[in-house]
C-alpha positions as CSV (number, residue, x, y, z in Angstrom):
1,M,0.0,0.0,0.0
2,S,1.5,3.4,-1.0
3,R,2.2,6.0,1.6
4,P,-0.3,8.9,1.6
5,R,1.0,12.1,0.1
6,R,2.1,14.6,2.7
7,R,0.4,18.1,2.5
8,G,3.0,20.8,2.4
9,R,6.7,20.5,2.4
10,D,9.1,19.1,4.9
11,V,10.7,22.1,6.5
12,H,12.1,21.9,10.0
13,G,13.1,24.6,12.4
14,V,11.8,27.4,14.7
15,L,10.6,30.8,13.6
16,L,10.7,33.6,16.2
17,L,7.5,35.4,15.3
18,D,6.8,38.9,16.6
19,K,3.1,38.3,17.2
20,P,0.8,41.3,16.4
21,Q,-1.8,42.6,18.8
22,G,-5.4,41.5,18.4
23,A,-4.7,38.1,16.8
24,S,-4.8,34.8,18.6
25,S,-1.7,32.7,18.7
26,N,-3.4,30.0,16.6
27,D,-4.4,32.5,13.9
28,V,-0.8,33.7,13.4
29,L,0.5,30.1,13.6
30,Q,-1.8,29.1,10.7
31,K,-0.6,32.1,8.7
32,V,3.1,31.2,9.2
33,K,2.3,27.6,8.3
34,R,0.7,28.7,5.0
35,L,3.5,31.1,4.1
36,Y,6.1,28.4,4.7
37,N,3.9,25.7,3.0
38,A,4.9,23.5,6.0
39,N,3.3,20.1,6.6
40,R,3.2,20.7,10.4
41,A,3.4,23.6,12.7
42,G,2.9,24.4,16.4
43,H,3.6,27.2,18.8
44,T,5.2,27.0,22.3
45,G,3.1,28.8,24.9
46,A,0.2,30.9,23.6
47,L,0.1,34.7,23.9
48,D,-3.3,36.4,24.6
49,P,-4.8,38.3,21.7
50,L,-3.9,41.6,23.6
51,A,-0.3,40.6,23.9
52,T,2.5,41.1,21.3
53,G,6.1,39.8,21.1
54,M,8.1,36.6,20.8
55,L,6.1,33.5,19.8
56,P,8.4,30.7,18.8
57,V,6.6,28.7,16.0
58,C,7.9,25.2,15.4
59,L,7.8,23.7,11.9
60,G,8.0,20.1,10.9
61,E,10.1,17.8,13.2
62,A,10.8,20.8,15.5
63,T,7.2,20.4,16.8
64,K,8.4,17.2,18.6
65,F,10.7,19.3,20.8
66,S,8.4,22.3,21.4
67,Q,7.5,21.0,24.8
68,Y,11.0,21.8,26.1
69,L,10.4,25.5,25.5
70,L,7.3,25.4,27.7
71,D,9.7,24.8,30.6
72,S,11.8,27.8,29.8
73,D,11.8,31.2,31.5
74,K,10.4,34.3,29.8
75,R,10.6,38.1,30.0
76,Y,7.7,40.6,29.6
77,R,7.0,44.3,29.5
78,V,3.6,45.1,31.0
79,I,1.6,48.3,31.5
80,A,-1.2,48.1,34.1
81,K,-4.2,50.4,34.5
82,L,-4.8,51.1,38.1
83,G,-8.1,51.7,39.7
84,Q,-10.1,49.2,37.7
85,R,-10.4,45.4,38.0
86,T,-11.8,43.3,35.1
87,D,-13.1,39.8,35.0
88,T,-10.2,38.7,32.7
89,S,-7.5,40.8,34.4
90,D,-6.9,42.6,31.1
91,A,-8.4,45.2,28.9
92,D,-10.4,42.6,26.9
93,G,-12.6,41.9,29.9
94,Q,-15.5,43.7,31.5
95,V,-14.8,46.2,34.4
96,V,-16.2,44.6,37.6
97,E,-14.9,47.1,40.1
98,E,-13.5,50.7,40.3
99,R,-11.6,52.2,43.3
100,P,-9.5,55.3,43.8
101,V,-5.7,55.1,43.5
102,T,-4.3,56.3,46.8
103,F,-1.3,54.1,47.7
104,S,2.1,55.6,48.6
105,A,5.5,55.0,46.9
106,S,6.6,52.9,49.8
107,A,3.5,50.8,49.7
108,L,4.1,50.2,46.0
109,E,7.7,49.1,46.6
110,A,6.6,46.8,49.4
111,A,3.9,45.2,47.2
112,L,6.3,44.7,44.2
113,E,8.9,43.1,46.5
114,S,6.3,40.6,47.7
115,F,6.2,39.1,44.1
116,R,10.0,38.7,43.7
117,G,11.5,35.3,44.2
118,D,9.7,32.0,44.8
119,T,5.9,32.4,45.4
120,Q,2.6,30.6,44.9
121,Q,0.2,31.7,42.2
122,V,-3.5,30.8,41.7
123,P,-4.1,30.7,37.9
124,S,-6.8,32.9,36.4
125,M,-10.1,31.4,35.4
126,Y,-9.4,32.9,32.0
127,S,-6.5,30.6,31.3
128,A,-6.0,27.5,29.1
129,L,-5.3,25.2,32.1
130,K,-7.6,22.3,32.3
131,Y,-10.0,21.1,35.0
132,Q,-11.7,17.7,34.5
133,G,-10.6,17.8,30.8
134,K,-12.0,21.2,30.0
135,K,-10.1,24.5,29.7
136,L,-10.7,27.0,32.5
137,Y,-11.7,29.8,30.2
138,E,-14.5,27.6,28.9
139,Y,-16.0,27.4,32.4
140,A,-15.4,31.2,32.9
141,R,-17.3,32.0,29.8
142,Q,-20.3,30.1,31.2
143,G,-20.0,32.0,34.5
144,I,-18.7,29.0,36.3
145,E,-15.8,29.2,38.8
146,V,-14.0,26.0,39.6
147,P,-11.3,25.3,42.2
148,R,-7.7,26.0,41.2
149,E,-4.6,24.9,43.1
150,A,-1.9,27.4,43.7
151,R,1.3,26.6,41.7
152,P,4.9,27.4,42.5
153,I,6.4,30.2,40.3
154,T,9.6,32.2,40.4
155,V,10.0,35.9,39.5
156,Y,13.7,36.2,38.9
157,E,13.5,40.0,38.3
158,L,10.8,42.5,38.6
159,L,11.8,46.0,37.4
160,F,9.8,49.2,38.2
161,I,9.8,51.3,35.0
162,R,7.3,54.1,35.7
163,H,4.2,55.2,37.5
164,E,2.3,58.0,35.9
165,G,-1.3,58.7,36.9
166,D,-3.3,55.5,36.7
167,E,-0.6,53.6,34.7
168,L,2.1,51.4,36.1
169,E,4.8,49.9,33.9
170,L,7.0,46.9,34.9
171,E,9.4,44.5,33.3
172,I,9.2,40.9,34.6
173,H,11.5,37.9,34.1
174,C,9.8,34.8,35.3
175,S,9.6,31.0,35.3
176,K,7.3,28.8,33.3
177,G,3.6,28.8,34.1
178,T,3.6,32.4,35.4
179,Y,0.5,34.4,34.4
180,I,1.4,38.1,34.1
181,R,-2.3,39.0,34.2
182,T,-2.6,37.3,37.6
183,I,0.4,39.1,39.0
184,I,-1.2,42.5,37.9
185,D,-4.6,41.5,39.4
186,D,-3.0,40.4,42.6
187,L,-0.9,43.5,42.8
188,G,-3.9,45.7,42.3
189,E,-5.6,44.0,45.3
190,K,-2.5,44.5,47.5
191,L,-2.5,48.2,46.6
192,G,-6.2,48.4,47.4
193,C,-7.2,49.9,44.1
194,G,-7.5,47.1,41.6
195,A,-5.6,46.8,38.3
196,H,-5.6,45.1,34.9
197,V,-3.3,44.7,32.0
198,I,-3.6,47.2,29.1
199,Y,-0.3,46.4,27.3
200,L,1.7,43.2,27.4
201,R,4.8,42.3,25.3
202,R,6.9,39.2,25.5
203,L,10.4,40.4,25.2
204,A,12.2,37.1,25.3
205,V,11.8,33.3,25.5
206,S,14.7,31.3,27.0
207,R,17.9,32.4,25.3
208,Y,16.6,33.0,21.8
209,P,18.1,36.1,20.2
210,V,15.6,39.0,20.1
211,D,17.1,40.3,16.9
212,R,16.0,37.2,15.1
213,M,12.3,38.0,15.6
214,V,10.3,38.7,12.4
215,T,6.8,40.0,11.8
216,L,4.1,38.6,9.5
217,E,4.5,41.6,7.3
218,Q,8.2,40.9,6.8
219,L,7.4,37.2,5.9
220,Q,4.7,38.3,3.4
221,A,7.1,40.8,1.9
222,L,9.7,38.1,1.4
223,V,7.2,35.8,-0.3
224,A,6.3,38.7,-2.7
225,Q,10.0,39.4,-3.3
226,A,10.6,35.7,-4.2
227,E,7.7,35.8,-6.6
228,E,9.1,38.9,-8.3
229,Q,12.5,37.2,-8.6
230,G,11.1,34.0,-9.9
231,I,12.6,31.9,-7.1
232,A,11.1,29.6,-4.4
233,A,9.9,31.5,-1.3
234,A,11.8,28.9,0.7
235,E,15.1,30.4,-0.4
236,L,14.3,33.6,1.5
237,L,12.1,32.2,4.3
238,D,14.1,29.2,5.5
239,P,17.3,31.1,6.5
240,L,15.1,32.8,9.1
241,L,14.6,29.6,11.0
242,M,16.4,28.6,14.2
243,P,17.8,25.1,14.4
244,M,15.3,22.2,15.0
245,D,16.9,21.4,18.4
246,S,17.0,24.9,19.6
247,P,13.9,24.4,21.9
248,A,16.1,21.9,23.9
249,A,19.3,24.1,23.8
250,D,19.5,24.1,27.6
251,Y,20.0,20.4,27.8
252,P,23.4,18.7,27.8
253,L,24.7,17.6,24.4
254,V,25.9,14.0,23.7
255,N,27.5,13.2,20.4
256,I,27.5,9.5,19.4
257,P,29.4,7.9,16.5
258,L,27.6,6.8,13.4
259,T,28.1,3.1,14.4
260,S,26.1,3.7,17.6
261,S,23.5,6.0,16.1
262,V,22.1,3.3,14.0
263,Y,21.1,1.4,17.1
264,F,19.9,4.5,18.9
265,K,17.7,5.5,16.0
266,N,16.2,2.0,16.0
267,G,15.1,2.5,19.7
268,N,18.0,0.9,21.5
269,P,20.0,2.5,24.3
270,V,23.7,3.0,23.6
271,R,26.8,3.6,25.8
272,Q,28.8,6.8,25.3
273,S,31.7,8.0,27.3
274,G,31.5,11.5,28.7
275,A,27.6,11.4,28.9
276,P,26.0,12.9,32.0
277,L,25.1,10.6,34.9
278,Q,21.4,11.3,34.6
279,G,18.7,13.3,33.0
280,L,17.6,14.3,29.5
281,V,20.2,15.0,26.8
282,R,20.3,16.3,23.2
283,V,21.8,13.7,20.9
284,T,23.8,14.3,17.8
285,E,25.6,11.8,15.5
286,G,29.0,11.7,13.7
287,E,31.6,14.4,13.0
288,E,29.0,16.7,11.5
289,G,27.0,16.7,14.8
290,K,23.7,16.2,13.2
291,F,20.8,16.3,15.7
292,I,18.9,13.0,15.8
293,G,16.7,13.4,18.9
294,M,16.4,13.5,22.7
295,G,17.7,10.8,25.0
296,E,17.7,10.0,28.7
297,I,20.4,8.4,30.8
298,D,19.0,5.1,32.0
299,D,19.8,3.2,35.2
300,E,22.8,1.5,33.5
301,G,24.3,4.8,32.4
302,R,23.3,4.3,28.7
303,V,21.8,6.9,26.5
304,A,18.2,5.7,25.8
305,P,16.1,7.3,23.0
306,R,13.1,9.3,24.1
307,R,12.1,11.4,21.1
308,L,13.6,10.9,17.7
309,V,13.8,12.9,14.5
310,V,12.2,11.2,11.6
311,E,14.2,11.5,8.4
312,Y,11.9,11.9,5.4
313,P,13.0,10.9,1.9
314,Q,13.8,13.8,-0.3
């Protein structure tokens, strides 16, 4: 039986998209997928429609490794409107309470300090976390509130930028699973005036270079340029991609010889000197250092395959 024809082309890598305001993460993901004519695409950590900034879009085999970016830290610039609380904790929601802004500078500093370091955060009802198989925001839209457990988060850095009138601007470097909207809502309660997000930009994800971010408009312009020049759009688009294994760049690297990689790619653990004693590792093969997948050190100290790159025929 013949193999079904794959839709789109086999292109593998990570595009650092500068998401525009007002669009959902899935909307822009589908546009990138079409521009690249990619057979598969996925994003790593959705941004709210109100938010802009870095949204890593994984194409092809890179989608297998997107989960490792979900565990990475992120940096945001946020502007909060003080004196108003909304049901979604951002400007897309309905105002549910208004209070005067009367706190002092010392009270603000004390409140900001309370969010720095390791804390516990109760996720917003307007989040994509699931309760009994259903996303929280689906309950929220029906007016149903369900129990949520506090989760540990870390705010590595919280910088005060400015406070002018009813606006407060901050920069926040935080761990995975941190909801900036929730920080702002909680901060507004600590200050006694309420607050919600009116501007949010993701400045960075993990150690990805900020200068490699591109907009949808830039991608569309390159496609048009390629058409004018009579060349394949891939010639201009593909150089923008980060390596397929870049989502797992924080994991130790183990290079195995070609003689061992044959066994590894067939699902068998292999021994390799110099490998870590435990944990997940990125695995490359041969002198060229070609990425072939993720492995894990087993109880016998061998590198066992956990997630492999599939090599499609050209």
